[in-house]
Each structure stands twice: as C-alpha cells, then as structure tokens.
ZAPAKE-430370 format. One record per residue (C-alpha): residue number from 1; x, y, z; residue in three letters. Coordinates in Angstrom, 2 decimals, decimal comma. Layout:
% residues N
+-----+---------+---------+---------+-----+
|   i |       x |       y |       z |  aa |
+-----+---------+---------+---------+-----+
| NUM |       X |       Y |       Z | ALA |
...
+-----+---------+---------+---------+-----+
END
This chain:
% residues 56
+-----+---------+---------+---------+-----+
|   i |       x |       y |       z |  aa |
+-----+---------+---------+---------+-----+
|   1 |  217,65 |  132,93 |   59,33 | UNK |
|   2 |  218,33 |  129,73 |   60,84 | UNK |
|   3 |  215,66 |  127,15 |   62,06 | UNK |
|   4 |  216,07 |  126,21 |   65,95 | UNK |
|   5 |  217,38 |  122,90 |   65,07 | UNK |
|   6 |  220,06 |  124,59 |   63,08 | UNK |
|   7 |  220,93 |  126,98 |   65,96 | UNK |
|   8 |  221,08 |  124,20 |   68,55 | UNK |
|   9 |  223,47 |  122,10 |   66,12 | UNK |
|  10 |  225,78 |  125,12 |   65,75 | UNK |
|  11 |  225,69 |  125,36 |   69,59 | UNK |
|  12 |  226,62 |  121,70 |   70,12 | UNK |
|  13 |  229,42 |  122,16 |   67,68 | UNK |
|  14 |  230,81 |  125,11 |   69,57 | UNK |
|  15 |  230,38 |  123,47 |   73,03 | UNK |
|  16 |  232,39 |  120,31 |   71,56 | UNK |
|  17 |  235,43 |  122,45 |   71,01 | UNK |
|  18 |  235,74 |  122,97 |   74,73 | UNK |
|  19 |  237,61 |  120,29 |   76,72 | UNK |
|  20 |  236,15 |  119,13 |   80,07 | UNK |
|  21 |  236,42 |  121,61 |   82,97 | UNK |
|  22 |  238,82 |  119,07 |   84,63 | UNK |
|  23 |  241,40 |  120,12 |   81,83 | UNK |
|  24 |  242,11 |  123,23 |   83,36 | UNK |
|  25 |  241,25 |  126,86 |   83,44 | UNK |
|  26 |  239,15 |  128,01 |   80,45 | UNK |
|  27 |  240,82 |  130,11 |   77,73 | UNK |
|  28 |  239,37 |  133,26 |   76,26 | UNK |
|  29 |  238,20 |  131,53 |   73,16 | UNK |
|  30 |  236,73 |  128,59 |   75,15 | UNK |
|  31 |  234,56 |  131,09 |   77,10 | UNK |
|  32 |  233,64 |  133,20 |   73,88 | UNK |
|  33 |  232,50 |  129,64 |   72,42 | UNK |
|  34 |  230,26 |  128,79 |   75,53 | UNK |
|  35 |  228,82 |  132,15 |   75,50 | UNK |
|  36 |  228,03 |  132,01 |   71,93 | UNK |
|  37 |  226,51 |  128,54 |   72,32 | UNK |
|  38 |  224,33 |  129,86 |   75,19 | UNK |
|  39 |  223,18 |  132,80 |   72,93 | UNK |
|  40 |  222,43 |  130,39 |   70,03 | UNK |
|  41 |  220,31 |  128,21 |   72,42 | UNK |
|  42 |  218,58 |  131,25 |   73,72 | UNK |
|  43 |  217,73 |  132,35 |   70,12 | UNK |
|  44 |  216,52 |  128,78 |   69,31 | UNK |
|  45 |  214,08 |  128,93 |   72,40 | UNK |
|  46 |  212,79 |  132,13 |   71,45 | UNK |
|  47 |  212,08 |  130,98 |   67,95 | UNK |
|  48 |  210,34 |  128,01 |   69,39 | UNK |
|  49 |  208,23 |  130,24 |   71,68 | UNK |
|  50 |  207,29 |  132,55 |   68,93 | UNK |
|  51 |  206,17 |  129,54 |   66,71 | UNK |
|  52 |  204,07 |  128,29 |   69,52 | UNK |
|  53 |  202,52 |  131,61 |   69,92 | UNK |
|  54 |  201,70 |  131,80 |   66,17 | UNK |
|  55 |  200,19 |  128,25 |   66,21 | UNK |
|  56 |  197,39 |  129,31 |   68,82 | UNK |
+-----+---------+---------+---------+-----+
END
C-alpha cells in the first residue's frame, strides 16, 4: 500500500508526460495517463480522509 504522498507523486509524474492542451488533441495514452492520475489523487484523498477519521 502506498502513502498519500507517494500516490500524489506518481500522479504528478503521469501528468508531466502530457503536453499542454495547446499542443493539439490528446492521444489515447495521454487521456489514460490523466485518468490514472485523477484516480491516484482520489485514492490519496480517501486515505487522508480515513486517517483523519481514525485520529478523532
């Protein structure tokens, strides 16, 4: 299992592969990387929320 920080770092790495939108239409791979990055960020947010809930 990864920590929220590790998940966000992986999301940043995936997003860095995608050129700016002004470079033209997204390829299938670029869309996949952005979707995966969003899923990783969502997972990190869920882990953060779970950690906060157990601290109370």
